[in-house]
C-alpha positions in Angstrom: 21.0 -27.6 11.4 19.4 -24.2 10.8 20.8 -22.3 7.8 21.4 -18.6 8.0 19.3 -16.2 6.0 22.1 -15.6 3.3 22.6 -19.4 2.9 18.9 -19.9 2.5 18.7 -17.1 0.0 21.6 -18.6 -2.0 19.9 -22.0 -2.1 16.6 -20.5 -3.2 18.2 -18.5 -5.9 20.0 -21.6 -7.2 16.7 -23.3 -7.2 15.2 -20.5 -9.3 18.1 -20.8 -11.7 17.6 -24.5 -12.0 13.9 -24.2 -12.5 14.3 -21.6 -15.3 16.9 -23.7 -17.1 14.8 -26.8 -16.8 11.8 -24.9 -18.2 13.9 -23.9 -21.3 15.0 -27.6 -21.8 11.3 -28.7 -21.6 10.3 -26.1 -24.1 13.1 -27.2 -26.5 11.9 -30.8 -26.2 8.2 -30.0 -26.7 8.3 -27.4 -29.5 8.9 -29.9 -32.3 5.4 -31.2 -31.7 3.6 -28.2 -30.1 3.4 -24.5 -30.8 4.8 -22.2 -28.2 1.4 -20.5 -28.1 -0.2 -23.7 -26.9 2.6 -24.4 -24.4 2.2 -21.0 -22.9 -1.6 -21.6 -22.5 -1.1 -25.1 -21.0 1.7 -24.0 -18.6 -0.5 -21.3 -17.0 -3.5 -23.7 -16.8 -1.3 -26.0 -14.8 -0.1 -23.1 -12.6 -3.8 -22.3 -11.9 -4.4 -25.9 -10.9 -1.3 -25.8 -8.6 -2.8 -22.8 -6.8 -6.1 -24.5 -5.9 -4.8 -25.6 -2.5 -3.8 -22.0 -1.7 -7.2 -20.8 -2.7 -9.0 -23.5 -0.6 -6.8 -22.6 2.4 -7.3 -18.8 2.2 -10.8 -18.6 0.7 -12.2 -16.8 -2.3 -12.0 -13.5 -0.3 -8.2 -13.6 -0.7 -8.7 -13.2 -4.5 -10.3 -9.7 -4.2 -8.2 -6.8 -5.5 -8.9 -3.2 -6.2 -6.1 -3.2 -8.8 -7.4 -5.5 -11.5 -6.4 -3.1 -14.3 -2.9 -3.1 -13.0 -2.8 -6.9 -13.0 -4.2 -6.8 -16.6 -1.5 -4.4 -17.8 1.3 -6.3 -16.1 0.3 -9.6 -17.6 -0.2 -8.2 -21.1 3.5 -7.3 -21.0 4.3 -10.7 -19.3 2.4 -12.6 -22.0 4.3 -10.8 -24.8 7.5 -11.6 -22.9 6.5 -15.2 -22.6 5.8 -15.4 -26.3 9.2 -13.9 -27.2 11.0 -16.0 -24.6 9.4 -19.3 -25.7 10.2 -18.5 -29.4 13.7 -17.5 -28.3 14.3 -20.9 -26.7 13.8 -22.5 -30.1 16.0 -20.0 -32.0 19.2 -19.6 -29.9 21.4 -21.9 -27.8 20.6 -22.3 -24.2 23.8 -20.5 -23.2 22.9 -17.5 -25.4 19.4 -17.5 -24.0 20.7 -17.3 -20.4 23.3 -14.7 -21.2 21.0 -12.3 -23.0 18.4 -12.7 -20.3 20.8 -11.0 -17.9 19.9 -7.7 -19.6 16.5 -7.6 -18.0 17.7 -5.7 -14.9 19.3 -3.2 -17.2 16.0 -2.6 -19.1 14.3 -2.3 -15.7 16.5 0.6 -14.7 15.6 2.5 -17.9 11.9 1.8 -17.5 12.1 2.8 -13.8 13.5 6.2 -14.8 10.8 6.7 -17.5 7.7 5.2 -15.8 8.4 5.6 -12.1 10.5 8.8 -12.4 13.2 7.3 -10.3 16.4 9.2 -10.2 19.2 7.2 -11.7 22.7 8.5 -11.0 25.6 8.8 -13.5 27.3 5.7 -12.1 24.2 3.5 -12.7 23.6 4.9 -16.2 27.2 4.2 -17.0 27.0 0.6 -15.7 23.8 0.1 -17.7 25.6 1.3 -20.9 28.4 -1.1 -20.1 25.8 -3.9 -19.7 24.3 -3.3 -23.1 27.8 -3.2 -24.5 28.1 -6.8 -23.2 25.0 -7.7 -25.2 26.7 -6.3 -28.3 29.7 -8.5 -27.5 27.4 -11.5 -27.7 25.5 -10.4 -30.8 28.5 -8.8 -32.6 26.6 -6.7 -35.2 28.7 -5.9 -38.2 31.1 -8.8 -37.4 28.6 -11.7 -37.8 25.1 -11.7 -39.2 22.7 -10.4 -36.6 20.8 -13.4 -35.1 17.1 -12.8 -35.1 16.8 -15.2 -32.1 19.0 -12.9 -30.0 16.8 -9.9 -30.8 13.8 -11.9 -29.8 15.3 -12.8 -26.5 16.2 -9.1 -25.9 12.5 -8.2 -26.7 11.5 -10.8 -24.1 13.9 -9.2 -21.5 12.4 -5.8 -22.3 8.8 -7.0 -21.9 9.7 -8.7 -18.6 11.3 -5.5 -17.3 8.0 -3.6 -18.1 6.1 -6.3 -16.2 8.5 -6.0 -13.3 8.0 -2.2 -13.0 4.2 -2.7 -12.7 4.9 -5.5 -10.2 6.8 -3.1 -8.1 3.9 -0.7 -8.0 1.4 -3.6 -7.2 3.6 -5.0 -4.5 2.6 -2.3 -2.0 -0.9 -3.9 -1.7 -0.8 -7.3 -3.5 0.7 -10.5 -2.0 3.0 -12.8 -4.0 0.4 -15.6 -4.4 -2.2 -13.1 -5.5 0.1 -11.8 -8.2 0.8 -15.3 -9.4 -2.9 -16.2 -9.4 -3.8 -13.2 -11.6 -0.8 -13.8 -13.8 -2.1 -17.2 -14.6 -5.7 -16.0 -15.0 -4.8 -13.2 -17.4 -2.3 -15.2 -19.4 -4.7 -18.1 -19.8 -7.2 -15.5 -21.1 -4.7 -13.8 -23.4 -3.3 -17.2 -24.7 -6.6 -19.0 -25.2 -7.5 -17.8 -28.7 -4.0 -17.9 -30.2 -3.6 -21.4 -28.8 -6.8 -22.6 -30.4 -5.5 -21.6 -33.8 -2.5 -23.9 -33.4 -4.0 -26.5 -31.1 -2.5 -30.0 -31.2 -4.1 -32.3 -28.7 -1.3 -33.4 -26.3 -0.2 -37.0 -26.5 -0.4 -38.9 -23.2 3.4 -39.5 -23.2 4.0 -35.8 -23.3 1.8 -35.1 -20.2 4.7 -35.4 -17.7 6.8 -32.9 -19.6 3.8 -30.5 -19.8 3.0 -30.8 -16.1 6.7 -30.3 -15.3 6.7 -27.2 -17.5 3.9 -25.7 -15.3 5.6 -26.8 -12.1 8.9 -25.1 -13.2 7.0 -21.9 -14.1 5.5 -21.8 -10.6 8.7 -22.8 -8.7 10.8 -20.2 -10.5 8.7 -17.4 -9.1 8.4 -19.1 -5.7 12.1 -19.6 -5.4 13.0 -16.0 -6.4 10.4 -14.6 -3.9 11.9 -16.8 -1.1 15.4 -15.8 -2.0 14.6 -12.1 -1.8 12.9 -12.6 1.5 15.8 -14.5 3.0 18.7 -12.2 2.0 19.6 -9.0 0.3 19.3 -8.9 -3.5 22.9 -7.8 -3.7 24.0 -11.1 -2.0 21.7 -13.5 -3.8 21.9 -12.0 -7.3 25.4 -13.5 -8.2 23.9 -17.0 -7.8 21.6 -16.3 -10.7 24.7 -16.3 -12.9 24.8 -20.1 -12.4 22.2 -20.3 -15.1 24.9 -19.7 -17.7 27.1 -22.8 -16.9 23.9 -24.9 -16.2 22.6 -23.9 -19.6 25.9 -24.5 -21.4 26.3 -27.9 -19.9 22.8 -29.1 -20.6 22.9 -27.5 -24.1 26.1 -29.5 -24.8 24.9 -32.8 -23.6 21.3 -32.7 -24.7 21.5 -30.6 -27.9 25.2 -30.7 -28.9 25.5 -26.9 -28.5 29.0 -25.6 -28.1 29.2 -22.2 -26.3 31.0 -19.4 -28.1 33.7 -17.7 -25.8 32.2 -14.4 -26.8 29.0 -15.4 -25.0 30.8 -15.9 -21.8 32.7 -12.6 -22.1 29.5 -10.7 -22.9 27.5 -12.4 -20.2 30.2 -11.5 -17.6 30.0 -7.8 -18.7 26.2 -7.8 -18.6 26.1 -9.5 -15.2 28.7 -7.2 -13.7 26.6 -4.2 -14.8 23.4 -5.7 -13.4 25.1 -6.6 -10.1 26.7 -3.2 -9.8 23.3 -1.5 -10.2 21.8 -3.8 -7.6 24.6 -3.0 -5.2 24.3 0.8 -5.9 20.5 0.6 -5.3 21.1 -1.2 -1.9 23.8 1.4 -1.0 21.2 4.1 -1.7 18.7 2.4 0.6 16.2 1.6 -2.1 14.5 -1.6 -3.2 16.8 -3.4 -5.6 15.7 -3.4 -9.2 15.9 -6.9 -10.5 
């Protein structure tokens, strides 16, 4: 049986959600023994190893790019986002992590207006404001003590949005695998010295988890790319919301985390705003900002 494009897109997006949640769980299990700086370095070394078959198949000529500076800038933001996200995994519940990450498309809209000079209508600005109100529902400043972990996750979302804006500019000439290759090369370079300061030689029993961490990092990107190729972003985007129940369930059974109802309420508001903006972008005939 051949699946339709939308069905394939939905399955790929569910796969991306599962990979990202699995990566968060692996980070949570590994961080008691290893620094997040070391884990970021090792994850990208593993991604580079996973790309060897692609390099052998396409040849070294496929690695040529006239936009090396663009890749460097993109991955500087991506590295900072990774550092914030990995630290965030250790500081907030898995459900909070997933919910606050939904702000990334909202940050992307702001950065698109600033960096790309894209025209953002009043409806999308309003939806973006509503989305950030959803983040305030989760954080509840003035009602409960502001959680530093939540701020760190929001910083990660902002850094990822900056990286995405540059990715959008690179995508006119750079293929998906080339972008992933240079992501790994630059992040390995950025992460090497910080990782050496906190280096803890991995134990053999932790090798499977570390390898899985690299695989999940690669498959998350791969699945999102396939999902977008198979169906419209406005169709597949809602399936990304499955990260929240997945995170809540695993957080409860693995780490005894109980989700706050305010997290679900805030996440629903954030996700509605992000989805509305994606739908408005499609309606306008542009490339969805995700």
